[in-house]
TIGUKE-291227 format. One record per residue: residue in one letter; z, x, y of N, C-alpha, C in turn. Coordinates in steps of 0.02 Angstrom, whole numbers, padded with zeros to 5 digits, always signed. Layout:
REM residues N
aZXYZXYZXY...
//
This chain:
REM residues 327
x-00297-00182+00478-00403-00164+00451-00411-00224+00426x-00481-00236+00432-00513-00291+00404-00560-00254+00349x-00567-00302+00289-00600-00265+00259-00560-00214+00209x-00588-00180+00176-00552-00129+00130-00516-00078+00172x-00473-00037+00168-00439+00013+00230-00490+00078+00225x-00484+00103+00302-00512+00126+00321-00517+00200+00285x-00474+00222+00253-00467+00270+00208-00536+00265+00139x-00553+00211+00142-00616+00191+00088-00676+00177+00114x-00675+00184+00205-00747+00164+00222-00784+00228+00222x-00739+00283+00214-00771+00339+00203-00796+00368+00131x-00845+00382+00105-00868+00380+00034-00838+00446+00003x-00793+00404-00056-00761+00447-00096-00763+00451-00162x-00781+00495-00202-00807+00505-00260-00764+00484-00314x-00762+00449-00360-00700+00425-00412-00747+00428-00480x-00696+00428-00511-00697+00457-00582-00663+00404-00622x-00691+00404-00700-00670+00335-00743-00598+00337-00758x-00561+00293-00774-00491+00287-00767-00473+00286-00854x-00419+00275-00864-00382+00265-00933-00344+00196-00926x-00340+00146-00996-00299+00097-00982-00264+00107-01051x-00211+00074-01061-00142+00067-01097-00136+00005-01103x-00094-00021-01177-00083-00074-01190-00008-00084-01189x+00023-00130-01164+00098-00148-01175+00104-00226-01192x+00172-00214-01225+00194-00277-01249+00230-00320-01193x+00183-00355-01157+00235-00401-01142+00189-00450-01097x+00218-00509-01077+00188-00571-01073+00182-00582-01010x+00116-00533-00979+00088-00535-00903+00082-00607-00877x+00059-00649-00933+00033-00713-00890+00091-00761-00885x+00151-00725-00871+00199-00755-00852+00198-00719-00747x+00157-00676-00723+00156-00663-00670+00116-00687-00628x+00119-00731-00579+00109-00764-00548+00094-00755-00477x+00039-00727-00443+00039-00685-00402+00045-00766-00339x+00080-00758-00269+00060-00804-00213+00059-00757-00151x+00026-00793-00099+00002-00768-00050+00066-00778-00006x+00095-00691+00033+00158-00694+00062+00150-00731+00150x+00200-00775+00161+00213-00805+00236+00129-00834+00249x+00120-00889+00208+00032-00900+00228+00051-00937+00303x-00028-00917+00338-00017-00957+00388+00015-00917+00463x+00070-00886+00441+00117-00838+00487+00110-00770+00491x+00120-00743+00432+00094-00668+00421+00034-00655+00387x+00032-00698+00325-00039-00696+00301-00081-00735+00336x-00136-00728+00399-00171-00767+00436-00261-00760+00421x-00280-00756+00457-00348-00737+00462-00375-00652+00496x-00336-00625+00530-00342-00552+00544-00341-00499+00502x-00325-00508+00435-00343-00455+00377-00274-00417+00385x-00230-00423+00345-00131-00395+00346-00135-00361+00282x-00105-00316+00291-00101-00259+00247-00016-00212+00246x-00009-00193+00186+00034-00154+00186+00086-00172+00210x+00154-00196+00183+00196-00240+00192+00279-00182+00186x+00299-00163+00227+00364-00138+00239+00431-00174+00247x+00473-00181+00229+00531-00224+00216+00597-00177+00236x+00641-00200+00294+00688-00177+00291+00748-00203+00235x+00797-00156+00220+00826-00164+00163+00866-00239+00144x+00882-00268+00199+00899-00338+00191+00841-00402+00185x+00783-00380+00181+00724-00416+00177+00718-00475+00237x+00746-00457+00278+00720-00500+00351+00673-00473+00401x+00661-00395+00390+00624-00391+00447+00558-00353+00405x+00475-00371+00425+00445-00324+00392+00396-00293+00448x+00365-00234+00433+00310-00200+00468+00268-00203+00417x+00200-00221+00460+00155-00221+00405+00093-00204+00466x+00001-00200+00422-00028-00163+00468-00104-00213+00487x-00124-00236+00560-00182-00264+00561-00228-00235+00606x-00293-00217+00573-00333-00186+00607-00301-00115+00646x-00299-00101+00699-00289-00019+00714-00192-00013+00731x-00163-00068+00711-00101-00079+00720-00049-00111+00694x+00048-00083+00691+00079-00079+00629+00097-00155+00687x+00113-00213+00653+00156-00279+00696+00216-00264+00645x+00260-00319+00664+00318-00338+00646+00353-00397+00645x+00398-00431+00612+00407-00486+00615+00471-00514+00564x+00528-00542+00618+00588-00568+00578+00588-00624+00551x+00639-00626+00496+00667-00698+00472+00716-00727+00486x+00721-00777+00526+00786-00827+00530+00784-00880+00510x+00838-00911+00460+00846-00967+00441+00772-00983+00394x+00755-00949+00358+00702-00934+00316+00652-00930+00346x+00656-00933+00400+00569-00935+00448+00558-00882+00477x+00470-00842+00461+00462-00777+00499+00431-00798+00573x+00463-00746+00612+00433-00752+00690+00354-00741+00674x+00345-00767+00741+00263-00748+00773+00259-00657+00768x+00217-00627+00732+00219-00550+00738+00182-00530+00791x+00237-00466+00802+00234-00438+00877+00197-00360+00849x+00177-00339+00905+00170-00255+00890+00214-00200+00901x+00231-00178+00853+00295-00136+00827+00278-00080+00891x+00346-00088+00921+00370-00031+00970+00322+00033+00987x+00316+00076+00916+00295+00132+00910+00222+00138+00904x+00200+00064+00894+00114+00079+00879+00088+00032+00939x+00026+00022+00938-00033-00009+00964-00069+00030+01006x-00064+00094+01016-00114+00160+01061-00161+00190+01023x-00131+00192+00944-00186+00232+00914-00190+00196+00845x-00245+00218+00797-00250+00179+00744-00199+00208+00691x-00172+00142+00690-00078+00163+00631-00088+00106+00588x-00082+00134+00531-00065+00082+00471-00045+00113+00417x-00032+00076+00349+00015+00105+00303+00083+00114+00318x+00128+00075+00348+00184+00094+00361+00227+00091+00294x+00263+00134+00274+00322+00118+00213+00405+00127+00247x+00433+00092+00223+00523+00109+00246+00559+00126+00182x+00604+00177+00219+00654+00217+00180+00677+00150+00144x+00699+00156+00082+00759+00124+00048+00823+00093+00088x+00858+00150+00131+00906+00115+00174+00888+00102+00235x+00819+00087+00265+00790+00063+00329+00827+00111+00384x+00836+00177+00379+00845+00225+00426+00785+00261+00458x+00731+00258+00424+00667+00269+00467+00600+00235+00422x+00554+00249+00464+00495+00221+00430+00441+00286+00452x+00405+00281+00390+00314+00327+00374+00278+00283+00380x+00219+00322+00430+00177+00287+00436+00103+00328+00450x+00037+00289+00427-00011+00345+00454-00057+00330+00509x-00065+00411+00554-00095+00369+00598-00146+00425+00620x-00194+00422+00664-00238+00478+00699-00213+00495+00761x-00153+00476+00788-00135+00512+00840-00120+00580+00839x-00141+00615+00920-00152+00670+00917-00074+00723+00900x-00112+00766+00848-00062+00800+00838+00006+00852+00870x-00059+00888+00925-00005+00903+00987-00029+00869+01045x+00023+00849+01082+00018+00824+01176-00055+00845+01205x-00092+00795+01229-00150+00816+01247-00208+00819+01207x-00211+00828+01148-00255+00852+01111-00298+00764+01088x-00373+00780+01060-00414+00722+01039-00369+00679+00986x-00381+00636+00966-00357+00598+00916-00386+00643+00864x-00346+00617+00789-00351+00667+00730-00443+00648+00693x-00481+00687+00676-00545+00688+00660-00551+00709+00591x-00595+00692+00548-00593+00691+00472-00664+00729+00448x-00659+00782+00429-00722+00802+00396-00733+00782+00312x-00788+00742+00298-00807+00737+00222-00889+00753+00234x-00891+00811+00174-00961+00816+00154-01000+00859+00202x-00931+00894+00247-00962+00917+00305-01006+00894+00358x-00981+00831+00359-00974+00793+00418-00925+00751+00456x-00917+00761+00526-00854+00732+00559-00856+00673+00576x-00812+00640+00560-00798+00587+00595-00742+00572+00656x-00767+00564+00700-00710+00580+00757-00637+00528+00778x-00599+00555+00768-00542+00502+00784-00548+00465+00705x-00553+00480+00648-00556+00426+00607-00510+00472+00533x-00474+00516+00565-00420+00553+00519-00367+00538+00513x-00317+00541+00474-00262+00506+00459-00206+00568+00434x-00143+00552+00452-00081+00600+00429-00034+00558+00425x+00033+00597+00407+00088+00548+00422+00145+00555+00466x+00160+00513+00500+00208+00517+00540+00277+00484+00523x+00331+00519+00549+00386+00470+00539+00433+00463+00618x+00462+00386+00610+00509+00367+00667+00563+00336+00632x+00622+00369+00671+00677+00349+00646+00730+00321+00696x+00754+00261+00649+00802+00207+00688+00844+00233+00731x+00840+00206+00812+00893+00210+00841+00939+00157+00865x+00994+00133+00840+01006+00065+00858+00986+00010+00842x+00961-00001+00880+00911-00080+00862+00850-00081+00874x+00822+00017+00907+00767+00017+00922+00740+00068+00867x+00680+00097+00897+00658+00162+00849+00657+00213+00905x+00649+00249+00891+00646+00337+00910+00568+00354+00931x+00559+00421+00933+00470+00455+00959+00456+00468+00900x+00393+00424+00872+00354+00459+00794+00340+00540+00808x+00364+00583+00741+00373+00639+00736+00316+00675+00673x+00270+00693+00703+00212+00719+00662+00246+00776+00593x+00215+00735+00537+00273+00773+00474+00241+00842+00464x+00274+00894+00431+00229+00982+00422+00178+00978+00380x+00160+01026+00369+00086+01027+00327+00113+01034+00263x+00191+01025+00234+00179+01032+00152+00152+00945+00130x+00162+00886+00171+00127+00846+00173+00071+00831+00210x+00054+00852+00268-00020+00843+00292-00055+00902+00285x-00065+00912+00227-00120+00976+00216-00165+00943+00218x-00203+00883+00223-00263+00857+00224-00260+00794+00300x-00316+00792+00317-00353+00748+00351-00356+00687+00351x-00328+00674+00255-00349+00589+00251-00290+00599+00197x-00224+00597+00235-00171+00575+00207-00158+00518+00203x-00133+00472+00157-00113+00407+00166-00071+00389+00131x-00053+00316+00130-00024+00297+00087+00048+00302+00066x+00093+00327+00108+00152+00346+00085+00202+00294+00061x+00258+00319+00022+00317+00267-00012+00356+00327-00013x+00423+00292-00008+00490+00335+00008+00534+00330-00060x+00561+00381-00096+00615+00364-00141+00683+00374-00098x+00735+00343-00140+00812+00369-00110+00824+00424-00084x+00808+00466-00136+00813+00546-00099+00795+00564-00047x+00721+00533-00007+00690+00562+00021+00613+00584+00003x+00625+00576-00067+00547+00605-00093+00498+00567-00063x+00444+00601-00039+00390+00553-00013+00341+00566-00057x+00325+00510-00081+00244+00492-00113+00170+00484-00068x+00114+00508-00073+00064+00482-00043-00001+00519-00052x-00053+00511-00049-00112+00517-00074-00152+00564-00020x-00187+00612-00035-00260+00640-00008-00304+00682-00072x-00363+00683-00043-00418+00690-00101-00408+00767-00119x-00433+00792-00198-00435+00855-00217-00506+00873-00178x-00518+00944-00202-00571+00997-00177-00624+00960-00188x-00625+00908-00245-00693+00864-00268-00702+00812-00211x-00641+00794-00183-00652+00721-00127-00615+00667-00185x-00581+00679-00235-00550+00629-00266-00486+00618-00242x-00477+00559-00240-00390+00558-00227-00347+00553-00283x-00299+00560-00262-00225+00589-00301-00169+00569-00266x-00109+00538-00328-00060+00545-00292-00022+00612-00300x+00017+00630-00227+00049+00677-00221+00117+00666-00210x+00169+00722-00220+00247+00689-00212+00284+00768-00157x+00337+00739-00116+00348+00795-00097+00415+00784-00086x+00475+00844-00107+00541+00813-00115+00570+00837-00040x+00632+00807-00052+00654+00818+00045+00713+00886+00011x+00725+00941+00017+00782+00953+00009+00796+01002+00080x+00870+01011+00086+00901+01051+00145+00865+01022+00222x+00846+00969+00219+00821+00944+00283+00746+00959+00291x+00701+00980+00243+00634+00988+00247+00601+00970+00194x+00532+00954+00216+00505+00934+00147+00452+00992+00114x+00463+00979+00043+00451+01040-00008+00369+01055-00016x+00321+01081-00046+00273+01088-00034+00265+01052-00099x+00187+00988-00068+00187+00926-00128+00153+00966-00196x+00170+00915-00235+00150+00933-00307+00109+00863-00333x+00048+00884-00371+00009+00839-00403+00053+00787-00443x+00065+00724-00433+00079+00663-00473+00044+00657-00544x+00060+00688-00600+00011+00686-00662+00023+00617-00700x-00019+00573-00688+00006+00514-00726-00068+00464-00748x-00092+00481-00800-00143+00469-00839-00191+00517-00840x-00250+00487-00855-00310+00548-00845-00313+00581-00784x-00311+00630-00790-00323+00692-00727-00388+00676-00700x-00434+00653-00731-00491+00632-00705-00519+00583-00663x-00457+00545-00660-00481+00472-00644-00435+00470-00561x-00448+00437-00534-00436+00422-00456-00375+00390-00455x-00312+00409-00428-00258+00376-00437-00233+00355-00355x-00224+00296-00328-00189+00306-00271-00154+00230-00247x-00122+00250-00175-00088+00200-00144-00020+00199-00195x+00031+00240-00202+00084+00236-00233+00139+00183-00212x+00163+00147-00252+00232+00099-00240+00288+00125-00276x+00327+00169-00259+00383+00201-00287+00431+00159-00283x+00470+00161-00357+00543+00118-00349+00602+00187-00330x+00658+00155-00279+00685+00195-00254+00719+00259-00292x+00738+00237-00359+00774+00275-00404+00712+00318-00435x+00642+00317-00429+00586+00359-00445+00580+00326-00524x+00623+00259-00552+00602+00237-00614+00535+00220-00650x+00514+00185-00599+00447+00188-00595+00395+00164-00552x+00328+00175-00543+00285+00182-00491+00237+00132-00520x+00206+00093-00447+00144+00042-00457+00100+00080-00421x+00033+00079-00447-00019+00111-00400-00093+00082-00431x-00147+00109-00390-00220+00087-00399-00242+00158-00447x-00286+00126-00502-00315+00190-00539-00384+00143-00536x-00425+00201-00539-00505+00167-00524-00523+00165-00580x-00582+00129-00605-00603+00126-00669-00681+00140-00666x-00722+00160-00604-00766+00174-00610-00810+00237-00550x-00854+00260-00563-00875+00310-00522-00899+00291-00454x-00899+00228-00444-00922+00211-00380-00875+00226-00315x-00915+00234-00269-00845+00263-00228-00848+00196-00185x-00768+00205-00164-00755+00153-00135-00699+00112-00165x-00717+00105-00237-00702+00070-00308-00628+00066-00300x-00595+00022-00283-00511+00017-00265-00489+00009-00337x-00517+00003-00390-00487+00024-00476-00408-00066-00462x-00389-00035-00512-00341-00120-00522-00271-00077-00512x-00216-00106-00523-00152-00093-00505-00120-00091-00596x-00100-00040-00595-00050-00013-00634+00007+00006-00656x+00050+00010-00684+00130+00031-00683+00161+00079-00741x+00203+00132-00702+00217+00170-00757+00281+00185-00756x+00318+00215-00797+00376+00226-00810+00402+00284-00819x+00443+00325-00769+00473+00387-00786+00505+00394-00867x+00465+00455-00886+00502+00476-00969+00536+00533-00965x+00588+00545-00929+00611+00622-00939+00585+00637-00862x+00548+00700-00877+00508+00744-00828+00433+00735-00818x+00423+00667-00852+00350+00651-00845+00353+00582-00829x+00305+00574-00816+00257+00495-00822+00231+00472-00896x+00251+00420-00905+00216+00375-00956+00154+00358-00951x+00119+00318-00993+00071+00304-00982+00056+00253-00948x+00002+00242-00890-00004+00188-00863-00028+00126-00886x+00009+00068-00865+00003+00008-00892-00028-00035-00852x-00085-00081-00873-00139-00119-00849-00072-00189-00814x-00089-00210-00772-00046-00279-00741-00073-00340-00763x-00159-00327-00781-00170-00385-00827-00208-00434-00766x-00265-00462-00802-00289-00519-00770-00279-00575-00708x-00212-00580-00731-00172-00624-00688-00172-00598-00621x-00151-00524-00629-00142-00485-00542-00192-00452-00524x-00249-00425-00581-00315-00383-00564-00367-00426-00538x-00373-00487-00589-00429-00513-00579-00481-00491-00643x-00560-00515-00637-00592-00484-00683-00622-00421-00642x-00651-00361-00662-00687-00323-00640-00731-00342-00575x-00715-00295-00523-00757-00310-00446-00746-00390-00428x-00699-00419-00449-00691-00486-00406-00651-00501-00340x-00607-00463-00353-00566-00430-00285-00544-00349-00261x-00536-00364-00194-00527-00300-00163-00453-00291-00159x-00405-00257-00197-00350-00249-00196-00321-00178-00209x-00268-00157-00152-00231-00109-00156-00162-00115-00093x-00135-00049-00092-00086-00072-00038-00001-00096-00063x-00001-00064-00120+00070-00066-00179+00130-00063-00149x+00187-00111-00119+00235-00080-00083+00290-00138-00142x+00353-00088-00149+00394-00127-00194+00450-00154-00139x+00470-00234-00160+00510-00253-00107+00585-00238-00105x+00640-00263-00051+00698-00246-00053+00734-00265-00132x+00714-00298-00157+00752-00330-00212+00715-00289-00271x+00677-00252-00266+00655-00180-00319+00631-00227-00378x+00618-00275-00368+00574-00314-00439+00504-00351-00427x+00513-00356-00350+00443-00386-00328+00388-00353-00291x+00334-00340-00319+00283-00303-00312+00235-00355-00254x+00231-00311-00177+00205-00347-00128+00115-00291-00124x+00082-00321-00115+00010-00290-00102-00042-00316-00055x-00097-00305-00052-00140-00310-00005-00214-00340-00033x-00245-00388-00033-00304-00426-00072-00334-00482-00039x-00390-00467-00057-00442-00513-00022-00462-00585-00056x-00418-00607-00115-00430-00661-00167-00422-00708-00105x-00469-00770-00132-00457-00814-00109-00432-00881-00167x-00420-00941-00152-00408-00989-00175-00474-01020-00216x-00451-01036-00284-00528-01046-00321-00519-01129-00323x-00585-01152-00304-00577-01237-00296-00614-01260-00345x-00601-01332-00369-00638-01358-00416-00679-01422-00394x-00735-01431-00420-00795-01472-00398-00784-01526-00431x-00806-01590-00412-00797-01605-00333-00732-01619-00308x-00738-01603-00239-00666-01613-00200-00645-01675-00191x-00609-01724-00185-00601-01772-00124-00581-01761-00073x-00593-01816-00008-00603-01783+00069-00518-01771+00071x-00485-01790+00026-00431-01758+00033-00393-01692+00029x-00437-01670-00041-00432-01602-00057-00486-01560-00005x-00528-01587+00015-00568-01542+00066-00541-01530+00122x-00517-01572+00156-00464-01573+00220-00401-01513+00200x-00375-01518+00141-00341-01463+00140-00361-01388+00132x-00403-01382+00096-00469-01334+00090-00457-01282+00153x-00500-01340+00197-00522-01303+00279-00464-01294+00329x-00405-01347+00282-00349-01314+00344-00320-01253+00306x-00317-01234+00251-00309-01168+00200-00344-01130+00232x-00407-01137+00240-00439-01085+00268-00459-01080+00337x-00434-01108+00375-00431-01091+00438-00353-01045+00459x-00320-01067+00430-00249-01043+00431-00250-00963+00397x-00275-00951+00322-00273-00887+00304-00336-00876+00243x-00346-00931+00221-00382-00924+00133-00454-00910+00159x-00488-00850+00216-00549-00847+00212-00583-00794+00181x-00568-00767+00134-00587-00693+00109-00587-00650+00147x-00546-00630+00182-00511-00578+00240-00433-00542+00196x-00420-00476+00210-00367-00475+00174-00284-00513+00185x-00256-00526+00133-00188-00550+00165-00124-00512+00112x-00064-00523+00126-00009-00499+00071-00001-00551+00025x+00009-00515-00021+00000-00546-00078+00082-00532-00117x+00127-00577-00145+00165-00544-00192+00189-00577-00265x+00211-00537-00304+00207-00569-00379+00274-00509-00421x+00307-00561-00442+00356-00516-00476+00341-00496-00540x+00376-00411-00535+00376-00373-00595+00414-00369-00645x+00453-00421-00642+00492-00449-00723+00472-00435-00779x+00416-00459-00793+00376-00450-00863+00379-00370-00885x+00352-00343-00845+00361-00269-00849+00417-00213-00874x+00472-00253-00809+00536-00210-00805+00572-00236-00862x+00586-00302-00876+00610-00311-00918+00603-00294-00995x+00544-00301-01000+00499-00271-01064+00531-00190-01087x+00522-00175-01047+00541-00092-01017+00615-00062-01034x+00656-00118-01020+00722-00110-01032+00745-00146-01102x+00702-00182-01130+00718-00200-01186+00712-00153-01260x+00660-00106-01218+00629-00063-01284+00713-00017-01305
//
């Protein structure tokens, strides 16, 4: 998906957000672009999902999910995943054990039907809907994607899956007022249970794109700060406190930038469970004047990936995780 994700191309109401202070040195968190020129390129890459060993990554570009393998520290040229390419597929999420992957697609729910449409404020957008699908690992390949039940797909705008180790599925869809919120569905006795709202932060705020830790001890997500439709908000982290979530903690300017500076979303937790991967349109800031050598390096970087389109970025969550464990 080039630019903002498709789910935000359709006007969605947003409300005010909350903020919280946290005693940690966020300045130690320095984001870096992931695999520049190979995976993060000029096409607009988003939503990386890794196998448990960290050597295979699935991510989306435009209308399809791609895959790349790492051998001897080098990532291969991405190729279209075997279960993708025919429909509008995006937002892949890997189960912590690597046995299955959940993704968003507009593919027909029933064979022979039309691509999934979406209705917003009474207007129908043909083929622009999104539901969650699951594809299971079969040997070295993948099976046939299966549409998840209504307990999960209660809306034609169901996006941003994230999977916990016990099979619980986190995702987003709009409420009756059109505001996006995070929901979760537990997996018990071989079935997804009715989804429940994930109560984190101000209930009037919009929360989206959850990245749940495998043990569900913490979650990184977007929380909107304004009423502007399509506002992506900033990244926050929240820690579980018994049967509820603690106050959201702003990840700070080093990651979020100044208000309105970058469009960022698609949080995913890496296989080390301490690295945040996410999607951003941030660019390298240039200090002028430039020497000829600096100008040539900037041009090469822009031709490779640094062109204002979406790329995949990574940053360590160690400052927040370590500070939390030290409390």
